[in-house]
Each structure stands twice: as C-alpha cells, then as structure tokens.
Backbone as CSV, one residue per row, in Angstrom:
resi,resn,N_x,N_y,N_z,CA_x,CA_y,CA_z,C_x,C_y,C_z
1,MET,79.882,-54.554,19.637,79.978,-54.846,19.358,82.101,-54.890,20.591
2,ARG,82.104,-56.033,20.596,82.626,-56.433,22.293,83.892,-56.844,22.220
3,ILE,85.533,-56.846,21.593,86.539,-57.619,21.034,86.648,-58.547,22.244
4,GLU,87.190,-60.082,22.711,87.767,-60.767,23.356,88.619,-59.999,24.476
5,LEU,89.187,-60.059,25.081,90.081,-60.039,26.156,91.947,-60.266,25.308
6,GLY,92.647,-60.304,25.230,93.656,-61.274,24.847,93.906,-60.786,23.097
7,THR,93.436,-60.070,22.540,92.883,-60.068,21.170,94.182,-59.038,20.326
8,ILE,94.731,-59.540,19.594,95.317,-58.465,19.298,94.968,-57.782,17.793
9,VAL,95.563,-56.507,18.042,94.283,-54.926,16.844,95.172,-54.510,16.688
10,LYS,95.082,-53.722,15.381,96.068,-52.481,14.906,95.345,-51.958,14.856
11,SER,95.920,-50.340,15.146,95.436,-49.347,15.222,95.269,-48.442,13.962
12,LYS,94.340,-48.287,13.495,94.059,-47.769,12.224,93.845,-45.868,12.285
13,SER,94.037,-45.374,13.080,94.022,-43.596,12.965,94.965,-43.365,14.053
14,GLY,95.334,-41.877,13.950,96.327,-41.491,15.350,97.514,-42.021,15.230
15,ARG,98.014,-40.853,16.192,99.557,-40.721,16.014,100.456,-42.299,15.863
16,ASP,100.070,-43.486,16.340,99.911,-44.625,16.171,99.881,-45.758,15.177
17,LYS,99.154,-45.093,14.122,98.176,-45.908,13.651,99.742,-47.145,12.607
18,GLY,98.664,-48.041,12.433,99.774,-48.994,12.185,99.980,-49.641,12.615
19,SER,100.598,-49.552,14.395,101.162,-50.467,15.156,100.006,-51.274,15.897
20,PHE,101.117,-52.669,16.756,99.729,-53.600,16.589,99.348,-53.272,18.104
21,TYR,98.180,-53.844,19.174,98.518,-53.817,20.074,97.583,-55.021,21.462
22,VAL,97.793,-55.202,21.943,96.439,-56.094,23.050,95.929,-55.717,23.592
23,VAL,94.441,-56.199,23.581,93.663,-55.716,24.946,93.244,-56.598,25.573
24,VAL,94.085,-55.264,26.894,93.921,-55.853,28.137,93.104,-55.418,29.367
25,GLY,91.878,-55.174,28.751,90.749,-54.595,29.484,90.076,-53.869,28.770
26,TYR,88.914,-53.242,29.596,87.761,-52.636,29.059,87.410,-51.590,30.286
27,LYS,86.769,-50.115,30.103,87.369,-49.108,30.394,85.776,-48.561,30.243
28,ASP,84.426,-48.992,30.596,82.840,-48.437,30.490,82.683,-49.539,28.588
29,ASP,82.621,-49.376,27.524,82.686,-50.262,26.625,83.599,-49.353,26.056
30,THR,84.979,-48.936,26.339,85.357,-48.948,25.499,87.508,-49.629,25.590
31,PRO,87.884,-50.260,24.813,88.583,-51.137,25.033,90.126,-50.278,25.212
32,LEU,91.307,-50.780,26.496,91.961,-50.367,26.212,93.082,-51.461,26.371
33,ILE,93.942,-50.995,25.502,95.611,-51.081,24.655,96.629,-50.720,25.615
34,ALA,97.151,-51.952,25.364,98.642,-51.600,25.575,100.104,-52.579,24.407
35,ASP,101.426,-52.358,24.643,101.880,-52.758,23.841,103.242,-53.722,24.266
36,GLY,103.533,-52.735,25.596,104.774,-52.985,26.595,105.887,-52.239,26.526
37,ARG,105.964,-51.199,25.086,106.772,-50.363,25.602,106.580,-49.313,25.645
38,ARG,105.663,-49.175,24.207,104.858,-46.935,24.544,103.651,-46.878,25.413
39,ARG,102.854,-47.875,25.887,101.885,-48.349,26.430,101.771,-49.690,27.076
40,LYS,102.409,-48.615,28.405,102.459,-50.092,29.789,101.473,-51.242,30.067
41,LEU,101.413,-52.087,30.510,100.343,-52.951,31.193,99.453,-51.750,32.355
42,GLU,101.049,-51.630,32.804,99.541,-50.291,34.040,99.505,-48.588,33.790
43,LYS,99.440,-48.365,32.350,98.713,-47.994,32.133,98.745,-47.213,30.455
44,PRO,97.432,-48.116,30.501,97.252,-48.973,28.579,96.340,-47.934,28.182
45,LYS,96.109,-47.346,27.159,95.315,-46.518,26.624,93.752,-46.850,26.422
46,ALA,93.012,-46.027,26.321,91.233,-46.426,25.681,92.142,-45.903,23.997
47,LYS,91.106,-46.758,23.334,90.878,-46.480,22.206,89.790,-47.028,21.846
48,ASN,89.194,-46.149,20.915,87.759,-46.113,19.734,88.162,-47.549,19.247
49,LEU,86.515,-47.775,19.232,86.012,-49.126,18.592,86.464,-49.053,16.861
50,LYS,86.151,-48.077,17.021,86.457,-47.458,15.288,87.289,-47.759,14.757
51,HIS,88.613,-47.008,15.685,89.900,-46.933,15.190,90.624,-47.940,15.189
52,ILE,90.208,-49.381,15.312,90.702,-50.203,15.552,90.465,-51.437,14.784
53,SER,91.132,-51.850,13.809,91.383,-53.299,13.498,91.940,-54.639,14.229
54,LYS,90.520,-55.864,14.301,90.856,-57.408,15.154,91.643,-58.312,14.291
55,THR,92.590,-58.923,14.612,93.137,-59.856,13.941,92.379,-60.910,14.442
56,ASN,92.727,-62.079,13.423,92.211,-63.317,14.481,93.559,-63.979,15.515
57,THR,94.265,-63.362,16.087,95.198,-63.528,17.051,94.631,-63.144,18.405
58,ILE,94.449,-64.488,19.077,94.057,-64.674,20.668,95.486,-64.997,21.377
59,THR,95.750,-63.798,22.770,97.116,-64.639,23.203,97.026,-64.437,24.198
60,GLN,97.212,-65.349,25.761,96.328,-65.716,26.963,97.612,-64.142,27.408
61,THR,95.798,-63.985,28.481,96.421,-62.536,29.304,96.735,-63.128,31.001
62,SER,96.721,-64.566,30.923,97.120,-64.184,32.848,98.376,-64.338,31.932
63,GLU,98.734,-63.854,33.499,100.602,-63.855,33.644,101.186,-62.995,32.943
64,LEU,100.377,-61.774,32.398,100.964,-60.972,30.827,102.174,-59.752,31.585
65,THR,102.877,-59.912,31.079,104.482,-58.847,31.772,104.379,-58.525,30.569
66,ASN,105.015,-56.803,31.046,105.423,-56.120,29.838,105.948,-56.586,28.962
67,ARG,107.176,-57.617,28.803,108.215,-58.195,28.631,107.680,-58.965,27.439
68,LYS,106.543,-59.789,28.279,105.908,-61.267,27.126,104.745,-60.505,26.468
69,LEU,104.506,-59.351,26.866,103.499,-58.736,26.290,105.101,-58.124,24.706
70,ARG,105.887,-57.797,24.565,106.261,-57.193,23.891,106.939,-58.642,22.368
71,ALA,107.133,-59.145,23.104,107.215,-59.972,22.622,106.832,-61.446,21.292
72,VAL,104.962,-60.923,21.915,104.279,-61.363,21.728,103.810,-60.488,20.513
73,LEU,103.849,-59.016,20.480,103.933,-58.428,18.801,105.075,-57.963,18.248
74,HIS,106.245,-59.007,18.759,107.043,-58.264,18.213,107.114,-58.708,16.246
75,GLY,106.160,-60.140,16.483,106.668,-60.597,14.735,104.681,-60.113,13.984
76,PHE,104.546,-59.259,14.730,103.449,-58.162,14.155,104.176,-56.881,13.985
77,ASN,104.739,-56.157,14.826,105.525,-55.008,14.530,106.291,-55.446,13.705
78,PHE,107.330,-56.212,13.487,108.619,-56.329,12.621,107.861,-57.263,11.548
79,PRO,107.525,-57.621,10.514,107.782,-58.921,9.563,109.430,-58.455,9.265
80,ALA,109.432,-60.294,9.449,110.325,-60.789,8.550,110.285,-60.152,7.517
81,ARG,111.533,-59.881,6.400,111.787,-59.102,5.116,112.181,-60.460,4.373
82,LEU,112.053,-60.603,3.518,112.513,-61.279,2.104,113.439,-60.952,0.979
C-alpha cells in the first residue's frame, strides 16, 4: 500500500502518537513525514506504514515550505473547542 504524496496522516504509535503530518516523500517503500515544526521538510521522519493512519485530506506539495506546512496542519493538531 502506498500513500499519495501530500496526504495528511496521523501517527498511531511512538512518541509522536496522535500528531498529524504530511507525507512529503518516500525512501524505498517507507513514507517520509514532516510537520514543519519538530520535523522540518529538510529532515523528514521515516515512519512505518502500520504506524500511521491516512486521512481523506490531500494538500498540494508543490512550493511547500515549513511555514505553509504548519498552517495546513494547525487545524488538525489544534481543533477548535466549543
């Protein structure tokens, strides 16, 4: 199973459990994820497919910067509380 580039994923295990990331590339068959804050685009994290869950949201990866990445993920990592 291969997740499309630009897909927003949620970490299911590890120290970053519950955090949202964007798939920014692949190394072999392992997706590389980044969030623009802890994991920058210059040094993405390789995460096993079974440790992430895919969302139905895909963002444009062309001209993506760390600042834009944080802005896209802000609504996922900090949902509005009513």
